[in-house]
C-alpha positions in Angstrom: 146.4 -86.5 96.8 144.0 -89.4 97.4 142.7 -89.2 100.3 142.2 -92.1 102.9 138.2 -92.1 102.4 138.9 -92.9 98.8 141.0 -96.1 100.1 138.4 -97.1 102.4 135.5 -96.5 99.7 137.2 -98.5 97.1 137.6 -101.4 99.6 134.0 -101.2 100.8 132.7 -101.1 96.7 135.1 -104.4 96.6 134.1 -106.0 100.0 130.5 -105.3 99.3 130.9 -107.2 95.9 132.4 -110.2 97.4 136.1 -109.6 96.7 138.1 -110.0 100.1 140.4 -109.7 101.1 141.3 -106.5 98.6 143.9 -106.5 96.8 146.3 -103.7 96.9 147.3 -103.8 93.5 143.6 -103.1 92.2 143.2 -100.2 94.7 146.5 -98.7 93.2 145.1 -99.0 90.1 141.6 -97.5 90.9 142.8 -94.5 92.7 146.0 -93.7 90.2 148.3 -94.5 92.8 151.8 -96.4 92.9 151.5 -99.7 95.0 154.0 -98.6 97.7 152.2 -95.2 97.8 148.9 -97.5 98.7 150.6 -99.9 100.8 151.9 -97.0 103.1 148.2 -95.4 102.9 147.2 -99.2 104.2 149.6 -99.0 106.8 148.2 -95.6 107.8 144.7 -97.0 107.9 145.4 -99.9 110.0 147.5 -97.9 112.6 143.6 -96.1 113.1 142.2 -99.3 113.6 140.2 -98.9 110.1 141.7 -101.9 108.2 144.0 -105.4 108.6 146.9 -105.4 105.8 147.2 -109.4 105.0 150.5 -109.5 103.7 150.4 -111.3 100.1 146.5 -111.2 100.1 145.5 -107.6 100.2 142.9 -105.7 102.9 140.2 -106.0 105.1 138.1 -103.2 106.9 137.7 -103.6 110.4 134.2 -103.2 112.1 135.4 -99.6 112.8 136.8 -99.2 109.1 133.6 -100.5 107.9 131.3 -98.5 109.9 133.3 -95.4 108.3 133.5 -96.7 105.0 129.6 -97.0 105.0 129.0 -93.4 105.9 131.4 -92.2 103.4 129.4 -94.0 100.7 126.4 -92.8 102.0 127.4 -89.1 101.7 129.1 -90.0 98.5 126.3 -91.3 97.0 123.8 -88.5 98.0 126.8 -86.0 96.7 127.0 -87.9 93.2 122.9 -87.8 93.0 122.7 -84.5 93.8 125.6 -83.3 91.5 124.1 -85.2 88.7 120.5 -84.5 89.1 120.5 -81.3 90.6 123.1 -79.5 89.2 123.9 -81.7 86.2 127.7 -81.8 87.1 129.3 -84.0 83.6 131.7 -85.9 86.0 129.3 -86.2 89.4 131.2 -88.9 90.8 134.2 -87.7 90.4 133.5 -84.4 92.0 131.3 -86.4 94.7 135.0 -88.1 95.6 136.5 -85.1 95.6 133.9 -83.5 98.1 133.5 -86.6 100.3 135.8 -85.5 102.9 134.1 -81.9 103.3 130.6 -82.5 103.7 129.3 -83.7 107.0 127.1 -86.5 106.9 124.2 -84.7 108.2 124.4 -82.5 105.2 124.4 -85.5 103.3 121.1 -86.8 104.5 119.3 -83.6 104.8 120.5 -83.3 100.8 118.7 -86.6 100.6 115.6 -85.8 102.6 114.9 -82.5 100.9 116.2 -82.9 97.1 116.9 -86.7 96.0 113.6 -88.1 98.1 112.6 -89.2 94.8 115.7 -91.2 93.7 117.5 -94.2 95.3 121.2 -94.5 96.0 122.9 -97.1 94.2 123.7 -100.6 95.9 127.4 -100.8 96.0 127.3 -104.8 95.5 125.2 -104.6 92.0 125.6 -101.0 91.0 128.8 -99.7 92.1 130.2 -96.5 90.8 132.6 -96.3 88.3 135.0 -94.1 89.8 135.5 -96.6 92.9 136.0 -99.9 90.9 137.7 -98.7 87.8 141.0 -96.6 86.8 141.0 -93.4 85.9 141.6 -92.5 82.4 
């Protein structure tokens, strides 16, 4: 099951890479869901005021959606760095994506401050995580 946060993160990274509006087909491919399931997910996110759906164009984050996605991205990248550098998990990005909804931003900030102060988070425009831009294998 794909979480609403995962949809927001894929749109956030694409928007940071100047690919707006973001095609729902692109998002469906990256998250491994059907186009209709992706459209339904975006309709629910639009109802919450997090995205604007532009028929036949794609989606854009609203200001609230961008704020939520930016916070989720920080949590995601912190978890991915922690899983990769401290726990040495082989698929750190996938694990971080699965956990992003379960870890509060404050917890992620404390992990970053205490355990990851010597590493830099990736820039979503220059170095996007593959799990948020490429379809699953």
